[in-house]
C-alpha positions as CSV (number, residue, x, y, z in Angstrom):
1,M,71.1,78.0,76.5
2,V,70.9,80.8,79.0
3,N,69.1,80.2,82.3
4,D,65.6,81.9,82.4
5,E,66.6,83.4,85.8
6,Y,69.7,85.0,84.2
7,I,67.6,86.4,81.3
8,K,65.2,88.0,83.8
9,F,68.1,89.4,85.8
10,Y,69.9,91.0,82.8
11,N,66.6,92.5,81.6
12,R,66.3,94.6,84.8
13,K,66.6,98.3,83.8
14,D,68.9,99.1,86.7
15,I,71.3,96.2,85.8
16,L,71.4,97.2,82.1
17,Y,72.2,100.8,83.1
18,E,75.1,99.8,85.4
19,L,76.6,97.4,82.8
20,V,76.6,100.0,80.1
21,L,78.0,102.7,82.4
22,H,80.9,100.3,83.5
23,S,81.7,99.4,79.9
24,K,82.7,102.9,78.7
25,S,86.2,102.8,76.9
26,K,86.7,99.2,77.9
27,E,86.9,96.0,75.8
28,V,84.0,93.8,77.0
29,V,83.8,90.1,76.2
30,G,81.0,87.7,77.0
31,T,81.4,84.2,78.3
32,N,78.8,81.3,78.0
33,N,77.8,78.8,80.6
34,M,80.8,76.6,79.5
35,N,83.0,79.5,80.7
36,K,84.2,80.0,77.1
37,F,85.0,83.5,75.9
38,M,83.1,84.8,72.8
39,K,84.7,86.8,70.0
40,R,87.4,89.4,70.8
41,P,87.5,92.4,70.7
42,D,84.0,93.4,71.5
43,I,82.3,96.4,73.2
44,I,79.0,97.4,74.8
45,E,77.6,100.8,74.0
46,Y,73.9,100.3,74.4
47,E,71.5,98.2,76.5
48,S,70.4,96.5,73.3
49,D,74.0,95.2,72.9
50,I,73.7,93.3,76.2
51,L,70.3,91.8,75.4
52,A,71.5,90.6,72.0
53,L,74.5,88.9,73.6
54,I,72.3,87.3,76.2
55,K,70.1,85.9,73.4
56,S,73.3,84.5,71.7
57,G,74.1,82.5,74.8
58,V,76.3,84.9,76.9
59,T,75.9,84.3,80.6
60,S,78.4,86.8,82.0
61,F,80.5,89.8,80.9
62,H,84.2,90.6,81.4
63,A,85.9,93.9,81.0
64,S,89.5,95.0,80.3
65,E,91.6,96.7,83.0
66,E,92.8,99.0,80.2
67,L,90.9,102.0,78.8
68,W,91.0,102.4,75.0
69,K,90.3,105.1,72.4
70,D,88.5,102.4,70.4
71,P,88.6,98.8,71.7
72,L,87.6,97.5,68.3
73,L,91.1,98.4,67.0
74,L,92.6,95.7,69.2
75,N,94.1,92.6,67.8
76,S,96.6,90.0,68.9
77,S,99.3,91.2,66.5
78,L,99.7,94.7,68.0
79,N,103.1,95.3,69.6
80,K,103.6,97.4,72.8
81,S,104.1,100.6,70.9
82,K,100.8,100.2,68.9
83,L,98.9,99.3,72.1
84,N,100.3,102.4,73.8
85,S,99.1,104.6,71.0
86,I,95.5,103.5,71.5
87,R,95.5,103.0,75.2
88,I,94.2,106.1,77.1
89,G,94.6,104.7,80.6
90,W,94.2,101.7,82.9
91,D,92.4,100.9,86.2
92,L,94.2,99.3,89.1
93,V,92.2,96.1,89.7
94,L,93.5,93.7,92.3
95,D,92.0,90.2,92.3
96,I,92.0,88.7,95.9
97,D,91.3,85.1,96.3
98,C,91.6,82.4,99.1
99,P,90.0,79.0,99.5
100,F,88.9,80.1,103.0
101,F,86.4,82.9,102.5
102,E,87.0,84.6,105.9
103,Y,90.6,85.0,105.0
104,S,89.7,86.5,101.6
105,K,87.6,89.1,103.5
106,K,90.4,90.0,105.9
107,A,93.0,90.3,103.2
108,T,90.6,92.5,101.2
109,D,89.9,94.7,104.2
110,L,93.7,95.1,104.9
111,I,94.4,95.9,101.2
112,V,91.7,98.7,101.2
113,K,93.0,100.2,104.4
114,K,96.6,100.1,103.1
115,I,95.7,101.9,99.9
116,E,93.8,104.5,101.9
117,E,96.8,105.1,104.0
118,Y,98.5,106.5,100.9
119,G,95.8,109.2,100.7
120,V,93.6,107.4,98.1
121,E,89.9,107.8,99.0
122,N,88.3,106.5,95.8
123,V,88.9,102.8,96.5
124,S,86.1,100.4,95.6
125,V,85.4,96.8,96.2
126,K,83.2,94.1,94.7
127,F,82.5,90.5,95.6
128,S,83.8,88.3,92.7
129,G,80.8,86.0,92.9
130,N,82.7,83.0,94.3
131,K,85.6,82.9,96.8
132,G,87.2,86.4,96.6
133,F,86.9,90.1,95.9
134,H,88.2,92.7,93.5
135,V,89.7,96.0,94.8
136,A,90.0,98.9,92.4
137,V,91.3,102.4,92.0
138,P,90.2,104.3,88.8
139,F,92.9,105.7,86.4
140,E,91.5,109.2,87.1
141,S,93.1,109.0,90.6
142,F,96.6,108.6,89.2
143,P,98.9,111.3,87.8
144,Q,98.6,111.7,84.0
145,S,102.4,111.7,83.7
146,I,105.3,110.9,85.9
147,N,109.0,111.6,85.2
148,F,107.8,113.2,81.9
149,S,106.3,109.9,80.7
150,Q,102.6,109.2,80.1
151,T,101.3,107.0,82.9
152,S,99.0,105.2,80.5
153,N,102.0,103.7,78.7
154,F,103.1,101.7,81.8
155,F,100.6,98.9,81.8
156,P,101.0,96.3,83.2
157,E,104.2,97.4,84.9
158,Y,102.8,100.1,87.2
159,P,99.8,98.0,88.5
160,Q,102.1,95.0,89.0
161,K,104.4,97.1,91.2
162,I,101.5,98.5,93.2
163,A,100.2,95.0,93.8
164,K,103.6,93.8,95.0
165,L,103.9,96.8,97.3
166,I,100.5,96.3,98.9
167,L,101.0,92.5,99.3
168,D,104.3,93.0,101.0
169,E,103.0,95.8,103.3
170,I,100.0,93.9,104.6
171,S,101.9,90.6,105.2
172,D,102.8,91.3,108.8
173,E,99.2,92.3,109.7
174,M,97.8,89.3,107.9
175,R,100.3,87.0,109.7
176,L,99.2,88.4,113.1
177,Y,95.6,87.9,112.2
178,L,96.2,84.3,111.3
179,L,98.2,83.6,114.4
180,S,95.5,85.2,116.5
181,K,93.2,82.3,115.6
182,N,95.3,80.2,117.9
183,L,95.2,77.3,115.5
184,S,98.0,74.8,114.8
185,Y,99.9,75.2,111.5
186,E,98.3,71.9,110.5
187,K,94.8,73.3,111.1
188,L,95.5,76.5,109.3
189,A,96.9,74.6,106.3
190,E,93.9,72.3,106.3
191,Q,91.6,75.4,106.0
192,I,93.1,76.4,102.7
193,K,93.7,72.9,101.5
194,K,97.5,73.0,101.9
195,T,100.1,71.0,103.9
196,K,101.9,72.4,106.9
197,E,105.1,72.4,104.8
198,E,103.5,74.6,102.2
199,I,102.6,77.4,104.7
200,I,105.7,77.7,106.8
201,T,109.3,78.7,106.3
202,K,112.3,78.8,108.7
203,D,114.6,81.6,109.8
204,E,118.4,81.4,110.1
205,E,118.0,79.8,113.5
206,G,115.6,77.1,112.2
207,K,112.5,78.7,113.9
208,E,109.2,78.1,112.0
209,I,107.6,81.2,110.6
210,L,104.1,81.3,109.0
211,R,104.1,82.3,105.4
212,V,101.4,84.7,104.2
213,D,101.4,84.2,100.5
214,P,99.5,80.8,100.5
215,F,96.6,82.6,102.2
216,I,96.5,85.6,99.9
217,E,96.4,85.1,96.2
218,I,97.0,88.3,94.3
219,D,98.6,87.0,91.1
220,T,100.5,89.9,89.6
221,I,101.1,87.8,86.5
222,L,97.4,88.1,85.7
223,I,97.7,91.9,85.6
224,A,98.6,91.7,82.0
225,S,97.8,93.5,78.7
226,R,94.2,92.8,77.6
227,H,93.6,90.9,80.9
228,L,89.9,90.8,81.7
229,Y,88.0,90.8,85.0
230,R,84.4,89.9,85.8
231,M,82.2,93.0,85.5
232,P,80.0,94.1,88.4
233,F,76.4,92.8,88.3
234,T,77.5,89.8,86.3
235,V,76.7,86.1,87.0
236,N,79.5,83.9,88.3
237,E,78.7,80.6,86.5
238,K,80.5,78.4,89.0
239,S,78.5,79.6,92.0
240,G,75.4,81.1,90.4
241,L,76.0,84.2,92.5
242,I,76.3,87.8,91.3
243,S,79.5,89.8,91.4
244,I,78.2,92.8,93.3
245,P,79.8,96.1,94.6
246,I,80.0,96.2,98.4
247,D,80.6,98.9,101.0
248,K,84.4,99.1,101.5
249,N,83.8,99.9,105.2
250,K,81.8,96.7,105.7
251,I,83.9,94.0,104.1
252,M,84.1,91.8,107.2
253,E,80.3,92.0,107.6
254,F,79.7,90.8,104.0
255,E,77.6,87.6,103.5
256,K,77.1,85.8,100.2
257,E,73.4,85.8,100.8
258,S,73.2,89.3,99.4
259,A,74.8,88.1,96.2
260,K,72.0,85.7,95.4
261,I,70.3,86.7,92.2
262,E,67.0,87.4,93.9
263,N,68.6,89.6,96.6
264,V,70.7,91.9,94.4
265,I,70.2,95.6,95.0
266,V,71.7,98.4,93.0
267,D,73.1,101.2,95.2
268,E,74.2,104.2,93.1
269,N,76.4,105.4,96.0
270,I,78.4,102.2,96.0
271,R,79.7,101.6,92.5
272,F,82.8,99.6,91.5
273,L,85.2,102.0,89.8
274,D,83.2,105.2,90.2
275,R,85.2,107.7,88.2
276,T,83.2,110.7,89.4
277,K,84.7,110.3,93.0
278,S,88.3,110.4,92.0
279,K,90.5,113.4,93.0
280,K,93.4,114.5,90.9
281,D,96.7,112.8,91.8
282,E,95.3,111.3,94.9
283,A,97.1,108.0,94.0
284,L,100.4,109.8,93.4
285,N,101.9,108.8,96.8
286,L,100.9,105.2,96.2
287,L,102.5,105.1,92.8
288,I,105.8,106.7,93.9
289,E,106.1,104.3,96.8
290,A,105.4,101.3,94.5
291,L,108.1,102.5,92.0
292,E,110.7,102.8,94.8
293,H,109.7,99.6,96.6
294,E,111.7,97.4,94.3
295,K,114.8,99.4,94.9
296,N,114.6,98.7,98.6
297,S,115.1,102.4,99.4
298,K,112.7,102.8,102.2
299,S,115.4,104.6,104.2
300,Q,115.3,107.4,101.6
301,S,112.9,110.2,102.6
302,F,109.7,110.7,100.7
303,S,110.8,114.2,99.8
304,Q,114.0,112.9,98.2
305,R,112.0,110.4,96.2
306,L,109.9,113.2,94.8
307,L,113.0,114.7,93.2
308,N,113.1,111.7,90.9
309,F,109.3,111.6,90.1
310,K,107.6,114.8,89.0
311,T,104.0,115.2,87.9
312,E,102.2,118.0,86.2
313,S,100.7,119.2,89.5
314,T,103.7,118.9,91.8
315,Y,106.7,121.1,92.3
316,T,109.4,121.9,89.7
317,L,112.7,120.3,90.4
318,S,114.3,123.5,91.9
319,E,111.3,123.8,94.3
320,A,111.4,120.1,95.1
321,E,115.1,120.3,96.1
322,K,114.1,122.7,98.8
323,L,112.1,119.9,100.4
324,S,115.1,118.0,101.4
325,R,115.2,117.8,105.2
326,E,119.0,118.0,105.1
327,Q,118.7,121.4,103.5
328,R,116.3,122.8,106.1
329,S,116.9,124.0,109.6
330,K,117.0,121.3,112.3
331,E,115.3,123.6,114.7
332,I,111.8,122.9,115.9
333,I,109.2,125.2,114.4
334,N,106.6,126.0,117.0
335,E,102.9,126.7,116.5
336,S,103.2,130.5,116.4
337,F,104.6,130.1,112.9
338,F,101.9,127.8,111.6
339,P,99.5,128.7,108.8
340,P,95.8,129.2,109.7
341,C,94.9,125.7,108.4
342,M,97.4,124.0,110.7
343,K,96.5,126.0,113.8
344,R,93.1,124.5,113.8
345,K,92.6,122.0,116.6
346,T,89.2,120.5,115.7
347,I,86.9,120.1,112.7
348,K,83.4,118.7,112.1
349,D,84.0,116.7,109.0
350,G,87.0,114.8,107.5
351,K,88.6,113.8,110.8
352,K,90.9,111.1,109.2
353,R,92.1,113.6,106.5
354,F,92.8,116.2,109.2
355,I,94.9,113.7,111.2
356,Y,96.7,112.9,107.9
357,L,97.4,116.5,107.2
358,Q,98.6,117.3,110.7
359,S,100.9,114.2,110.8
360,C,102.5,115.1,107.5
361,F,102.9,118.8,108.5
362,L,104.3,118.3,112.0
363,Q,107.1,116.0,111.0
364,K,108.2,118.7,108.5
365,M,108.3,121.1,111.4
366,N,111.0,118.7,113.0
367,W,108.7,117.8,115.9
368,S,109.6,114.6,117.7
369,I,107.4,111.5,117.6
370,E,106.3,112.2,121.2
371,E,105.4,115.8,120.4
372,I,103.4,114.8,117.3
373,K,101.7,112.0,119.2
374,E,100.7,114.4,122.0
375,R,99.2,116.9,119.6
376,I,97.4,114.2,117.5
377,I,95.8,112.7,120.6
378,S,94.8,116.2,121.8
379,I,93.2,116.9,118.4
380,N,91.4,113.5,118.3
381,N,90.0,114.1,121.8
382,Q,88.4,117.3,120.7
383,F,86.3,115.7,118.0
384,D,82.6,115.2,118.7
385,E,83.2,111.5,118.1
386,P,86.9,110.7,118.6
387,I,88.4,108.0,116.4
388,K,89.8,105.0,118.1
389,E,93.2,106.0,119.6
390,N,95.1,102.9,118.4
391,Y,93.9,103.6,114.8
392,V,94.9,107.3,115.0
393,L,98.3,106.5,116.3
394,S,99.0,103.8,113.8
395,Q,98.1,106.2,111.0
396,M,100.3,108.9,112.5
397,N,103.2,106.6,112.8
398,Y,102.8,105.4,109.3
399,Y,102.7,108.9,107.7
400,V,105.6,110.2,109.9
401,S,107.9,107.2,109.5
402,R,107.6,107.4,105.7
403,K,108.1,111.2,105.8
404,Y,104.9,111.9,103.7
405,L,104.8,115.2,102.0
406,T,102.2,117.7,103.1
407,P,99.7,118.1,100.2
408,L,99.8,121.3,98.1
409,C,97.5,124.2,99.1
410,E,95.7,123.6,95.8
411,N,94.6,120.2,97.0
412,T,90.8,120.4,97.5
413,M,91.1,118.5,100.8
414,Y,91.7,121.7,102.7
415,K,88.5,123.4,101.6
416,E,86.5,120.2,101.8
417,I,87.2,119.8,105.5
418,G,86.8,123.5,106.2
419,I,90.3,124.5,107.3
420,C,91.4,126.7,104.4
421,K,91.1,130.3,105.8
422,P,94.0,132.0,104.0
423,D,95.7,135.2,105.1
424,E,98.1,137.4,103.1
425,L,101.1,135.2,103.4
426,C,99.0,132.2,102.2
427,L,98.7,133.8,98.8
428,K,102.5,133.8,98.4
429,I,103.1,130.1,99.1
430,K,102.2,126.7,97.5
431,N,102.4,124.5,100.6
432,P,101.6,124.9,104.3
433,W,105.2,124.0,105.4
434,Q,106.5,126.9,103.2
435,Y,104.3,129.3,105.1
436,A,105.8,128.1,108.4
437,Y,109.4,128.2,107.2
438,N,109.0,131.6,105.5
439,K,107.5,133.1,108.6
440,Y,110.2,131.4,110.8
441,E,113.1,132.6,108.6
442,N,111.6,136.1,108.4
443,Q,111.4,136.1,112.2
444,K,115.0,134.9,112.5
445,K,116.2,137.7,110.2
446,L,114.2,140.2,112.3
447,D,115.7,138.8,115.5
448,E,119.2,138.9,113.9
449,L,118.7,142.5,112.8
450,K,117.4,143.3,116.3
451,K,120.5,141.7,117.9
452,E,122.8,143.5,115.4
453,K,121.1,146.8,116.3
454,E,121.3,146.1,120.0
455,K,125.0,145.1,119.5
456,K,125.6,148.3,117.6
457,E,123.8,150.3,120.3
458,K,125.9,148.7,123.0
459,K,129.0,149.3,121.0
460,K,128.0,152.9,120.5
461,L,127.1,153.3,124.1
462,K,130.4,151.7,125.2
463,L,132.3,154.1,122.9
464,K,130.3,157.0,124.2
465,N,131.0,156.0,127.8
466,K,134.7,155.5,127.0
467,N,134.8,159.0,125.4
468,K,133.1,160.5,128.4
469,S,135.6,158.6,130.7
470,N,138.6,159.9,128.6
471,L,137.2,163.4,128.7
472,F,136.6,163.2,132.4
473,S,140.2,162.0,132.9
474,K,141.6,164.9,130.9
475,D,139.5,167.4,133.0
476,I,141.0,165.9,136.2
477,S,144.5,166.2,134.9
478,K,144.0,169.8,133.8
479,N,142.5,170.8,137.2
480,G,145.1,168.8,139.1
């Protein structure tokens, strides 16, 4: 029998609305207070569906990571090909868990920041209702196809690779965070109910090194076909708390008190998997990096990787080939050749995005790290409210070291932060770096023509003077 408090909660109009909204194109399965799943497949289309399930004994709802044409067509006998034919997409949902809640918060915070470093803005977070969090990126943020194959067909492979990449990349930061607690290995192990031997490894010299994986549980095996996660605004039967969306910028401030059933507030601006906030291909960089991560090819430039992975909105292969740094001039391109958007030194909104764009662009101009650093610091200091310098420089180093591509001119980011003020040359190019190189190459040609002209003039003048000299010599000989 369902707790009266749960019934009252699920009868709230705002809760019913959020549950129906989140259920679109997803398989949704209820569980009872014995944590037993009800019949599969099932869907939620109307508020009345939810109320009927509650009356039947359902206490919480779980949704599929995958998006389907019709979830009711699902059955356990379908092979991969059949599943692909009815799957229309998938959401990246990472389940972060740790027995020590503070460490769950820190890991989640690091994961969100790491995903954002790849240019993904539409990252959402929710409290699981017990010990951890869910971090998600909607399918709408990913390219529809990559390498001429539908992205929707690569589930669970792509989400698993992204999870592995993110976990690997936050490991060092998480280790530093744990060590900053100044606790013994024994005490750290005790906090997560492990032994010292379970949380350390040794290097070749026998030195003890703290492992991170016992502190961060992101089980990529659970990212599997038809895997379900607890829906937002759903009861967690173990704790009695509600799985609620939270502000991704305030993860470390989160307290479980706000997840008590009587304290739950619905904020339409903070939704888990809000598809309306996704920007086309904003997760492209994240996906490409994840696909290359397994190959251990981090020494390969990002532009070279793009040659192997093409999407509908990126360059054609012939254009992408021109991106190779080895095929471009090694000369430093100075600011006089920059497009209008990159000559800007300050903006009012979108400061982090502006730093991202400048970092990507300047390394394509063959500027040194020190030169880029100097310019980025100068730009940051001109903001009304400068960003913390350490954060700005860490972002700059990340983008530059990985040779991030400068986003295409069609990217809405340029207009959103108010730096897109095109001139005539802008109308002929697809990317800001093309503007600079075209202008630079044109100037080189003009300079070469000028030099050639000067050379010819000198040669002509020399010949003229020689002729004059010869003529003068003849006159002397005649008069002599």
